[in-house]
VOLUMKOL-990395 format. One record per residue: residue number from 1; z, x, y of N, C-alpha, C in turn. Coordinates in nm, 2 decimals. Example, Ala and Ser with C-alpha at 12.3 -4.5 7.8 and 13.67 -1.06 7.14 Angstrom:
# VOLUMKOL-990395
SITE   num       nZ       nX       nY      caZ      caX      caY       cZ       cX       cY
SITE     1     0.78     1.32    -0.57     0.78     1.23    -0.45     0.78     1.32    -0.33
SITE     2     0.71     1.28    -0.22     0.71     1.37    -0.11     0.79     1.29     0.00
This chain:
# VOLUMKOL-990395
SITE   num       nZ       nX       nY      caZ      caX      caY       cZ       cX       cY
SITE     1     5.54     2.17     2.90     5.47     2.17     2.77     5.42     2.32     2.75
SITE     2     5.44     2.37     2.62     5.39     2.50     2.59     5.24     2.50     2.58
SITE     3     5.19     2.62     2.59     5.04     2.64     2.59     4.98     2.59     2.46
SITE     4     5.05     2.62     2.34     5.00     2.58     2.21     5.00     2.43     2.19
SITE     5     5.10     2.37     2.25     5.11     2.22     2.24     5.00     2.16     2.33
SITE     6     4.97     2.22     2.44     4.87     2.17     2.53     4.74     2.18     2.46
SITE     7     4.70     2.29     2.40     4.58     2.31     2.33     4.57     2.21     2.21
SITE     8     4.68     2.19     2.14     4.68     2.09     2.03     4.65     1.95     2.08
SITE     9     4.71     1.92     2.20     4.68     1.78     2.25     4.53     1.77     2.29
SITE    10     4.48     1.87     2.35     4.34     1.86     2.39     4.25     1.85     2.26
SITE    11     4.28     1.93     2.16     4.21     1.93     2.04     4.21     1.79     1.97
SITE    12     4.33     1.73     1.97     4.34     1.59     1.92     4.26     1.49     1.99
SITE    13     4.25     1.50     2.13     4.17     1.40     2.21     4.03     1.43     2.18
SITE    14     3.98     1.55     2.16     3.84     1.58     2.13     3.81     1.53     2.00
SITE    15     3.89     1.55     1.90     3.86     1.50     1.76     3.85     1.35     1.76
SITE    16     3.94     1.28     1.83     3.94     1.13     1.83     3.81     1.09     1.89
SITE    17     3.76     1.15     2.00     3.64     1.12     2.06     3.52     1.14     1.97
SITE    18     3.52     1.25     1.90     3.41     1.28     1.81     3.40     1.17     1.70
SITE    19     3.52     1.14     1.64     3.52     1.04     1.53     3.48     0.90     1.59
SITE    20     3.52     0.86     1.70     3.49     0.73     1.76     3.34     0.72     1.79
SITE    21     3.28     0.83     1.83     3.14     0.83     1.87     3.04     0.86     1.76
SITE    22     3.09     0.89     1.65     3.00     0.93     1.54     2.99     1.07     1.52
SITE    23     3.01     1.15     1.62     3.01     1.30     1.61     2.88     1.37     1.59
SITE    24     2.77     1.30     1.58     2.64     1.37     1.57     2.53     1.28     1.61
SITE    25     2.42     1.35     1.64     2.29     1.28     1.67     2.19     1.31     1.57
SITE    26     2.10     1.21     1.55     2.00     1.23     1.44     1.86     1.23     1.51
SITE    27     1.78     1.32     1.46     1.64     1.33     1.51     1.55     1.26     1.41
SITE    28     1.60     1.18     1.32     1.52     1.11     1.22     1.45     0.99     1.28
SITE    29     1.34     0.94     1.23     1.28     0.82     1.28     1.38     0.71     1.29
SITE    30     1.36     0.63     1.40     1.45     0.51     1.41     1.43     0.41     1.30
SITE    31     1.54     0.35     1.27     1.54     0.25     1.16     1.51     0.11     1.21
SITE    32     1.53     0.02     1.13     1.51    -0.12     1.17     1.59    -0.16     1.29
SITE    33     1.54    -0.24     1.38     1.61    -0.28     1.50     1.64    -0.43     1.50
SITE    34     1.60    -0.50     1.39     1.62    -0.64     1.38     1.57    -0.69     1.25
SITE    35     1.56    -0.82     1.23     1.52    -0.87     1.10     1.37    -0.87     1.09
SITE    36     1.33    -0.89     0.97     1.19    -0.91     0.93     1.17    -1.04     0.86
SITE    37     1.08    -1.12     0.91     1.06    -1.25     0.85     0.94    -1.25     0.75
SITE    38     0.96    -1.26     0.62     0.85    -1.26     0.53     0.75    -1.38     0.56
SITE    39     0.63    -1.35     0.52     0.53    -1.45     0.54     0.54    -1.56     0.43
SITE    40     0.50    -1.68     0.47     0.50    -1.79     0.37     0.37    -1.78     0.28
SITE    41     0.28    -1.70     0.32     0.16    -1.68     0.24     0.18    -1.58     0.13
SITE    42     0.14    -1.62     0.01     0.16    -1.53    -0.10     0.08    -1.40    -0.08
SITE    43     0.12    -1.29    -0.15     0.05    -1.16    -0.14     0.04    -1.11     0.00
SITE    44     0.14    -1.13     0.08     0.13    -1.09     0.22     0.26    -1.01     0.25
SITE    45     0.24    -0.89     0.31     0.35    -0.81     0.36     0.35    -0.80     0.51
SITE    46     0.46    -0.83     0.57     0.48    -0.83     0.71     0.54    -0.71     0.76
SITE    47     0.49    -0.65     0.87     0.56    -0.53     0.93     0.62    -0.58     1.06
SITE    48     0.75    -0.57     1.07     0.82    -0.62     1.19     0.95    -0.54     1.21
SITE    49     0.98    -0.51     1.33     1.10    -0.44     1.37     1.12    -0.31     1.28
SITE    50     1.01    -0.23     1.27     1.01    -0.11     1.20     1.05    -0.12     1.05
SITE    51     1.00    -0.23     0.99     1.03    -0.25     0.85     0.92    -0.34     0.79
SITE    52     0.91    -0.33     0.65     0.82    -0.42     0.58     0.90    -0.52     0.51
SITE    53     0.84    -0.64     0.50     0.91    -0.74     0.41     0.80    -0.83     0.35
SITE    54     0.81    -0.86     0.22     0.91    -0.80     0.14     0.88    -0.66     0.10
SITE    55     0.98    -0.58     0.05     0.96    -0.45     0.01     0.90    -0.44    -0.13
SITE    56     0.92    -0.54    -0.21     0.86    -0.55    -0.34     0.78    -0.68    -0.35
SITE    57     0.66    -0.67    -0.42     0.57    -0.78    -0.43     0.50    -0.77    -0.56
SITE    58     0.48    -0.88    -0.63     0.40    -0.88    -0.75     0.28    -0.96    -0.73
SITE    59     0.16    -0.91    -0.78     0.03    -0.97    -0.76    -0.04    -0.97    -0.90
SITE    60    -0.13    -1.06    -0.92    -0.21    -1.07    -1.04    -0.31    -0.96    -1.04
SITE    61    -0.35    -0.92    -1.16    -0.46    -0.82    -1.17    -0.58    -0.88    -1.10
SITE    62    -0.65    -0.80    -1.02    -0.76    -0.84    -0.94    -0.73    -0.89    -0.80
SITE    63    -0.60    -0.91    -0.78    -0.55    -0.97    -0.65    -0.56    -0.86    -0.54
SITE    64    -0.54    -0.91    -0.42    -0.53    -0.83    -0.30    -0.40    -0.85    -0.23
SITE    65    -0.37    -0.76    -0.14    -0.25    -0.78    -0.06    -0.29    -0.77     0.09
SITE    66    -0.24    -0.86     0.17    -0.26    -0.86     0.31    -0.14    -0.80     0.39
SITE    67    -0.16    -0.71     0.48    -0.06    -0.65     0.56    -0.08    -0.71     0.70
SITE    68     0.03    -0.76     0.76     0.03    -0.82     0.89     0.12    -0.74     0.98
SITE    69     0.07    -0.68     1.09     0.15    -0.60     1.18     0.21    -0.69     1.29
SITE    70     0.33    -0.73     1.27     0.40    -0.81     1.38     0.49    -0.72     1.45
SITE    71     0.47    -0.59     1.45     0.56    -0.49     1.51     0.50    -0.46     1.65
SITE    72     0.57    -0.39     1.73     0.53    -0.35     1.86     0.45    -0.22     1.87
SITE    73     0.43    -0.16     1.75     0.36    -0.03     1.75     0.26    -0.03     1.64
SITE    74     0.17     0.07     1.64     0.07     0.09     1.54     0.13     0.14     1.41
SITE    75     0.08     0.09     1.30     0.12     0.14     1.16    -0.01     0.17     1.09
SITE    76     0.00     0.27     0.99    -0.11     0.30     0.91    -0.06     0.30     0.76
SITE    77    -0.09     0.19     0.69    -0.04     0.16     0.56    -0.13     0.22     0.45
SITE    78    -0.07     0.30     0.37    -0.15     0.37     0.26    -0.07     0.37     0.13
SITE    79    -0.14     0.40     0.02    -0.08     0.41    -0.11     0.00     0.54    -0.12
SITE    80     0.10     0.54    -0.20     0.18     0.66    -0.23     0.09     0.75    -0.32
SITE    81     0.12     0.87    -0.34     0.22     0.95    -0.27     0.16     1.00    -0.14
SITE    82     0.24     1.04    -0.05     0.20     1.10     0.08     0.18     1.25     0.07
SITE    83     0.08     1.31     0.11    -0.03     1.25     0.19    -0.16     1.23     0.11
SITE    84    -0.15     1.23    -0.02    -0.27     1.22    -0.11    -0.32     1.07    -0.11
SITE    85    -0.23     0.98    -0.12    -0.26     0.83    -0.12    -0.35     0.80    -0.25
SITE    86    -0.31     0.85    -0.36    -0.39     0.83    -0.48    -0.34     0.73    -0.59
SITE    87    -0.22     0.68    -0.57    -0.17     0.59    -0.67    -0.25     0.46    -0.69
SITE    88    -0.28     0.39    -0.58    -0.36     0.27    -0.58    -0.45     0.28    -0.46
SITE    89    -0.57     0.34    -0.48    -0.66     0.36    -0.37    -0.70     0.23    -0.30
SITE    90    -0.70     0.12    -0.36    -0.73    -0.01    -0.30    -0.64    -0.04    -0.18
SITE    91    -0.52     0.01    -0.19    -0.42    -0.01    -0.07    -0.47     0.06     0.05
SITE    92    -0.54     0.17     0.03    -0.58     0.25     0.15    -0.68     0.18     0.23
SITE    93    -0.74     0.07     0.18    -0.83    -0.01     0.27    -0.76    -0.08     0.38
SITE    94    -0.63    -0.09     0.38    -0.55    -0.15     0.49    -0.55    -0.05     0.61
SITE    95    -0.51     0.07     0.58    -0.51     0.17     0.69    -0.45     0.14     0.82
SITE    96    -0.52     0.16     0.93    -0.47     0.15     1.07    -0.46     0.01     1.11
SITE    97    -0.34    -0.03     1.16    -0.31    -0.16     1.21    -0.25    -0.16     1.35
SITE    98    -0.32    -0.21     1.44    -0.26    -0.23     1.58    -0.16    -0.35     1.57
SITE    99    -0.07    -0.35     1.67     0.01    -0.47     1.68    -0.07    -0.60     1.68
SITE   100    -0.03    -0.70     1.60    -0.10    -0.83     1.60    -0.21    -0.83     1.50
SITE   101    -0.25    -0.72     1.44    -0.36    -0.71     1.35    -0.32    -0.72     1.21
SITE   102    -0.41    -0.77     1.12    -0.39    -0.78     0.98    -0.51    -0.73     0.91
SITE   103    -0.49    -0.68     0.78    -0.60    -0.63     0.70    -0.56    -0.65     0.56
SITE   104    -0.66    -0.67     0.47    -0.64    -0.69     0.33    -0.68    -0.57     0.25
SITE   105    -0.61    -0.54     0.15    -0.64    -0.43     0.06    -0.77    -0.47    -0.02
SITE   106    -0.82    -0.37    -0.09    -0.92    -0.39    -0.19    -0.86    -0.46    -0.31
SITE   107    -0.94    -0.49    -0.41    -0.89    -0.56    -0.54    -0.80    -0.46    -0.62
SITE   108    -0.69    -0.50    -0.66    -0.60    -0.42    -0.74    -0.62    -0.46    -0.89
SITE   109    -0.70    -0.37    -0.96    -0.75    -0.41    -1.09    -0.69    -0.35    -1.21
SITE   110    -0.59    -0.26    -1.18    -0.52    -0.19    -1.29    -0.37    -0.24    -1.30
SITE   111    -0.33    -0.28    -1.41    -0.19    -0.32    -1.42    -0.10    -0.20    -1.41
SITE   112    -0.01    -0.20    -1.31     0.07    -0.08    -1.28     0.16    -0.12    -1.16
SITE   113     0.25    -0.02    -1.12     0.33    -0.04    -1.01     0.29     0.07    -0.91
SITE   114     0.26     0.02    -0.78     0.21     0.11    -0.68     0.31     0.12    -0.56
SITE   115     0.33     0.24    -0.51     0.41     0.25    -0.39     0.32     0.25    -0.27
SITE   116     0.38     0.21    -0.16     0.30     0.22    -0.03     0.40     0.27     0.08
SITE   117     0.34     0.32     0.19     0.42     0.37     0.30     0.34     0.37     0.43
SITE   118     0.40     0.39     0.54     0.34     0.41     0.67     0.30     0.56     0.68
SITE   119     0.18     0.59     0.68     0.13     0.73     0.68     0.19     0.80     0.80
SITE   120     0.21     0.73     0.91     0.26     0.79     1.04     0.41     0.81     1.03
SITE   121     0.48     0.75     0.94     0.63     0.76     0.92     0.66     0.76     0.77
SITE   122     0.61     0.86     0.70     0.62     0.86     0.55     0.77     0.87     0.50
SITE   123     0.86     0.91     0.58     1.00     0.93     0.54     1.09     0.81     0.58
SITE   124     1.03     0.71     0.64     1.11     0.59     0.69     1.12     0.49     0.57
SITE   125     1.24     0.48     0.51     1.25     0.40     0.39     1.22     0.25     0.42
SITE   126     1.25     0.21     0.54     1.22     0.06     0.57     1.07     0.03     0.58
SITE   127     0.99     0.14     0.59     0.84     0.12     0.59     0.78     0.15     0.46
SITE   128     0.86     0.15     0.35     0.81     0.18     0.22     0.83     0.06     0.13
SITE   129     0.75     0.05     0.03     0.76    -0.06    -0.07     0.68    -0.04    -0.19
SITE   130     0.69    -0.14    -0.28     0.62    -0.13    -0.41     0.55    -0.26    -0.44
SITE   131     0.43    -0.25    -0.50     0.35    -0.36    -0.55     0.34    -0.35    -0.70
SITE   132     0.38    -0.45    -0.77     0.36    -0.45    -0.91     0.23    -0.54    -0.94
SITE   133     0.14    -0.48    -1.01     0.02    -0.55    -1.05     0.03    -0.59    -1.20
SITE   134     0.02    -0.72    -1.23     0.03    -0.76    -1.37    -0.05    -0.89    -1.40
């Protein structure tokens, strides 16, 4: 076998390996590792397997939202935008949640749509959501 054919064969094997293995590593926060089971209680958002469910919720004006941390790690749920948390300040009452802990927001008194996120992982899409107040 000629030297150029041998190099071509090696290159082909390397390319096949790169394609089969995905070819890159990511340093981004880990995504969901399993399902998330929504609560049967109205106005409740569950945090489980590094995600929130449901990601969209509608509540009546004056209502509150309870966040339940069924995950294995701490979460800090706040109003958008990050890091100001000014869209719906009543959501900031939830704040720091240890695994197994739950906390309820303040009263949501203005009809609007509010985003929320985990302050510790603000770029993790699975830990973001919206609440519509109407």
